[in-house]
C-alpha positions in Angstrom: -54.2 -4.9 -104.8 -57.9 -4.9 -103.9 -59.5 -5.5 -100.7 -61.4 -9.1 -102.0 -57.9 -10.7 -102.7 -56.2 -10.1 -99.8 -56.3 -12.8 -97.3 -59.4 -13.3 -94.7 -58.5 -13.4 -91.0 -60.0 -16.8 -90.9 -57.1 -17.7 -93.0 -54.4 -15.6 -91.1 -56.1 -17.2 -87.5 -55.3 -20.9 -89.3 -51.8 -20.4 -90.0 -51.0 -18.4 -86.3 -52.5 -21.0 -84.5 -51.1 -23.8 -86.5 -47.9 -21.8 -86.0 -48.1 -21.5 -82.3 -49.1 -25.4 -81.5 -47.0 -26.5 -84.7 -50.1 -28.8 -85.5 -53.1 -28.8 -87.6 -55.0 -31.1 -85.3 -54.2 -29.0 -82.3 -55.1 -25.4 -83.8 -58.6 -26.8 -85.4 -59.5 -28.4 -81.8 -58.7 -24.3 -80.4 -60.6 -22.9 -83.2 -63.4 -25.6 -83.5 -62.8 -26.2 -86.8 -62.0 -30.0 -88.6 -58.3 -30.6 -89.2 -58.7 -30.7 -93.0 -60.2 -27.6 -92.9 -57.2 -25.7 -91.1 -54.9 -27.4 -93.8 -56.8 -26.3 -96.8 -56.7 -22.6 -95.3 -53.2 -22.7 -94.9 -52.7 -24.2 -98.4 -54.6 -21.7 -100.5 -52.4 -19.0 -98.1 -49.2 -20.3 -99.3 -51.0 -20.6 -102.5 -51.6 -16.6 -102.6 -48.1 -16.0 -101.1 -46.2 -18.2 -103.1 -44.3 -19.3 -100.6 -44.2 -22.1 -98.1 -44.8 -21.4 -94.8 -44.6 -25.0 -93.2 -42.3 -28.1 -94.0 -42.7 -31.6 -92.2 -39.5 -32.7 -90.4 -40.1 -36.3 -89.1 -43.8 -35.8 -89.0 -43.3 -32.9 -86.8 -44.4 -29.2 -88.2 -41.9 -26.5 -88.9 -42.0 -23.1 -90.1 -39.8 -21.9 -93.0 -37.8 -19.1 -92.7 -41.1 -17.2 -94.9 -43.4 -18.6 -92.5 -41.7 -17.5 -89.7 -41.5 -13.9 -91.3 -45.3 -13.9 -92.1 -45.9 -15.3 -89.0 -44.4 -11.4 -87.2 -46.4 -9.7 -89.3 -49.6 -12.0 -89.3 -49.3 -11.4 -85.3 -49.6 -7.8 -85.7 -52.7 -7.8 -88.1 -54.7 -9.7 -85.7 -53.7 -8.3 -82.0 -54.6 -4.7 -84.1 -57.9 -6.5 -85.3 -58.4 -7.5 -81.4 -57.6 -4.3 -80.2 -60.2 -2.1 -82.5 -62.9 -4.5 -81.9 -62.4 -3.8 -77.6 -62.3 -0.5 -78.4 -65.7 -0.2 -80.2 -67.0 -3.2 -77.7 -66.3 -0.9 -74.7 -67.6 2.4 -76.1 -70.9 3.2 -74.4 -71.5 5.7 -76.7 -71.9 8.8 -73.8 -68.6 9.1 -73.3 -65.2 10.8 -75.2 -61.8 9.1 -75.0 -58.9 12.1 -74.7 -55.1 10.7 -75.8 -53.0 11.8 -72.9 -49.0 11.6 -73.1 -46.8 11.9 -70.3 -43.5 12.2 -68.9 -43.4 8.7 -66.9 -41.8 9.4 -63.7 -43.7 13.0 -63.7 -47.2 10.8 -64.7 -46.7 8.3 -61.9 -45.8 11.2 -59.2 -47.7 14.3 -59.9 -50.3 13.3 -62.7 -51.6 10.3 -61.1 -52.4 12.1 -57.9 -54.4 14.9 -59.2 -56.2 12.1 -61.7 -59.5 11.1 -59.6 -60.4 14.2 -59.5 -61.0 14.8 -62.8 -63.1 11.8 -63.1 -65.0 13.0 -60.5 -65.9 16.3 -62.5 -65.9 14.7 -66.1 -67.0 11.2 -65.9 -68.1 10.7 -69.2 -64.2 11.4 -70.4 -62.4 8.4 -70.8 -58.2 8.8 -70.7 -56.3 6.6 -72.7 -52.6 7.5 -71.2 -49.5 6.6 -72.8 -45.4 7.4 -71.7 -43.3 9.4 -73.8 -39.6 10.0 -72.6 -39.1 12.7 -75.5 -41.0 15.4 -77.1 -42.7 13.8 -80.6 -45.1 15.3 -82.9 -48.6 14.8 -81.3 -50.6 15.0 -84.6 -48.6 12.5 -85.8 -48.8 10.2 -83.2 -52.7 10.7 -82.6 -52.4 11.9 -79.3 -54.5 14.9 -77.7 -53.0 16.5 -74.9 -49.1 15.6 -73.4 -46.7 16.8 -71.1 -43.4 18.4 -71.8 -40.5 19.0 -70.3 -38.1 21.8 -72.0 -38.2 25.5 -73.4 -41.9 25.9 -74.0 -41.4 26.3 -77.8 -42.4 24.0 -79.7 -44.0 24.2 -83.3 -48.0 24.3 -84.1 -48.6 23.6 -80.3 -50.3 25.5 -77.9 -48.3 25.3 -74.9 -49.1 26.0 -70.8 -46.4 26.3 -68.0 -47.1 24.4 -65.2 -43.7 25.2 -62.8 -40.5 25.2 -63.0 -37.8 22.4 -61.5 -35.3 23.0 -59.3 -32.8 20.3 -59.5 -31.1 18.8 -56.3 -28.0 15.7 -55.7 -29.4 13.0 -53.8 -28.1 9.6 -52.2 -29.4 7.0 -49.7 -28.2 7.5 -46.0 -25.7 4.2 -46.1 -23.9 5.6 -49.1 -23.4 9.0 -48.2 -22.4 7.7 -44.8 -19.7 5.6 -46.7 -18.7 8.5 -48.7 -16.8 12.0 -47.0 -17.8 14.6 -49.3 -16.2 17.7 -48.2 -16.3 20.0 -50.8 -18.8 19.8 -54.1 -15.9 19.1 -56.2 -16.0 15.5 -53.7 -19.1 13.9 -55.7 -17.5 13.9 -59.0 -15.3 10.8 -57.1 -18.7 8.9 -56.3 -20.7 7.0 -58.9 -22.8 9.5 -60.7 -25.9 8.3 -62.7 -27.2 10.4 -65.5 -30.7 10.3 -66.8 -30.4 9.8 -71.0 -32.1 12.7 -71.9 -30.0 14.7 -70.2 -26.6 13.9 -70.2 -24.9 17.5 -69.2 -26.8 17.4 -66.3 -24.0 16.9 -63.7 -21.3 18.8 -65.5 -24.2 22.1 -65.6 -24.4 21.3 -61.8 -20.2 21.3 -61.2 -20.2 24.3 -63.5 -22.6 26.2 -61.5 -20.6 26.0 -58.8 -17.5 26.7 -60.4 -16.3 23.4 -60.3 -14.4 22.0 -63.2 -14.1 18.0 -63.2 -13.3 15.6 -66.4 -15.9 13.0 -64.4 -19.2 14.7 -64.8 -20.2 12.5 -68.0 -19.1 9.5 -66.4 -21.4 7.3 -64.8 -24.4 4.7 -65.6 -27.3 6.2 -68.0 -31.0 5.7 -67.5 -34.1 6.4 -69.4 -36.8 7.3 -66.8 -36.0 9.4 -62.8 -38.4 6.1 -61.9 -35.3 3.7 -62.0 -32.9 6.5 -61.6 -34.5 7.4 -58.4 -35.4 3.5 -57.2 -30.7 3.0 -57.8 -30.2 5.3 -55.9 -32.1 4.3 -53.0 -30.7 1.0 -53.4 -27.2 2.7 -52.6 -26.2 2.6 -56.3 -25.0 6.1 -56.7 -25.8 9.4 -56.6 -28.3 11.2 -58.7 -29.6 14.9 -60.2 -33.4 14.5 -60.0 -35.9 17.8 -60.0 -36.6 17.9 -55.9 -40.5 17.8 -56.5 -40.0 14.2 -57.7 -38.2 13.3 -54.5 -39.9 15.3 -51.5 -41.9 12.3 -50.6 -38.2 10.5 -50.1 -36.6 13.5 -48.4 -39.0 13.5 -45.8 -39.3 10.1 -45.3 -35.7 9.5 -44.9 -34.8 7.4 -47.6 -32.9 9.8 -49.4 -30.7 12.5 -48.5 -29.3 15.7 -49.9 -25.7 14.9 -50.9 -25.0 18.4 -51.2 -27.0 21.4 -50.5 -26.3 23.4 -54.1 -29.5 23.8 -56.0 -29.5 24.1 -59.7 -31.9 26.5 -61.5 -33.2 24.8 -64.5 -34.0 27.0 -67.5 -36.2 24.4 -68.7 -39.7 23.5 -66.9 -42.7 21.6 -67.4 -45.4 22.2 -69.8 -49.1 20.8 -70.9 -49.0 21.0 -74.8 -51.9 20.3 -77.7 -52.0 20.8 -80.6 -53.8 24.3 -81.6 -56.8 23.2 -83.6 -57.3 20.9 -80.5 -57.9 24.0 -78.3 -61.9 24.3 -79.0 -62.8 20.5 -78.2 -64.5 20.7 -75.0 -62.8 17.1 -73.6 -59.4 19.3 -74.1 -60.6 22.2 -72.6 -61.7 20.8 -69.2 -58.4 18.5 -68.9 -56.5 21.6 -69.8 -58.6 23.7 -67.3 -58.1 20.9 -64.4 -54.2 20.4 -64.8 -53.8 24.1 -64.7 -55.7 24.5 -61.2 -53.8 21.1 -60.1 -50.2 23.1 -60.9 -51.5 26.4 -59.5 -53.1 24.9 -56.2 -49.6 22.1 -55.7 -46.4 23.2 -53.8 -43.9 24.8 -56.7 -41.3 22.2 -57.7 -38.8 24.2 -56.3 
C-alpha cells in the first residue's frame, strides 16, 4: 500500500472528533469546518475501509463495533503525530536529548537529587527520563542510558557499578509496638510485604539467619519500592528494603528496623549503556557525572 492511498490526518481528525462528540455538527464547530465537510470526510473514510463506522439510532450517532476498534487505533496515531510535532517545536537546535531509563524508586530517592548539578554543568543536554521496573533491551526501546539492579553482566552493554546493596527489615513504629518480636522467626507471623521482582527476598533473609519458615513467600506484592515503603509507613506490614532508600525515614523515626539483621545482597546497582554509545559526548558527560556522584555518596550499605 503506497502512502498516497492512506487516509489523511484531516480525515482521521474528523472521525475522532465526531466520535468524541457523537455529532458531526459539534465536530465541525471544533474543527472550524462545515457539517457537510466533516460528514463527507467520514463517508470517504468508510468507503476506504469498506466498513461503516457510525450508525444512527433515533437520530443519534453511535459507533459500530468496527468504528470503536478503529477509533482506538486512530487516537494512537494522532497522539504520536502530536508528540512528534511537539518534540520538533520545542527543539532549540542548540542542545542534545539523552534518553534515560531508571528504576522508579531509585530514580526518585537517589538520581533526582543529583540531576540539578548535571543540568548546571551541561545546560545543552536535555534529559528524557522514564521508569522501568525490570531489565530490558536498550537498543530495542531506543534508550541511551539506564540504571539496572542485578549481577552486572548484560550482553552488549557497558556496565558501571555504582554501589552494593544492604537490605533491612522495616516497619512503622506503631505497627512494631503492637507486635511482639523476640526472635527473627517471629517476623514470619507478621504481614510480610514483597517486591514483585524479588519474590524470594524474605526467604533469603530468613535463611541467612538459619531460620526455616513456610511463610516467607506469603503476603502482598508490589511493583515498586515506592509504594511498598508507603504501605509500611501506613502500618500495612513489614518489608525488606535497601537501606539507602529509607535512610531519611529511619532517621526521622517514621520507620524503624523490625530486626537488626542486615542481608548483604549479591546484586548491586549499575549504570549501563549500549557499547557503541560510549563514544557520544552526551553519554560520556552523564556517565562521568553519575559515577562521581556515586563515589561521593554515602554507600548503600
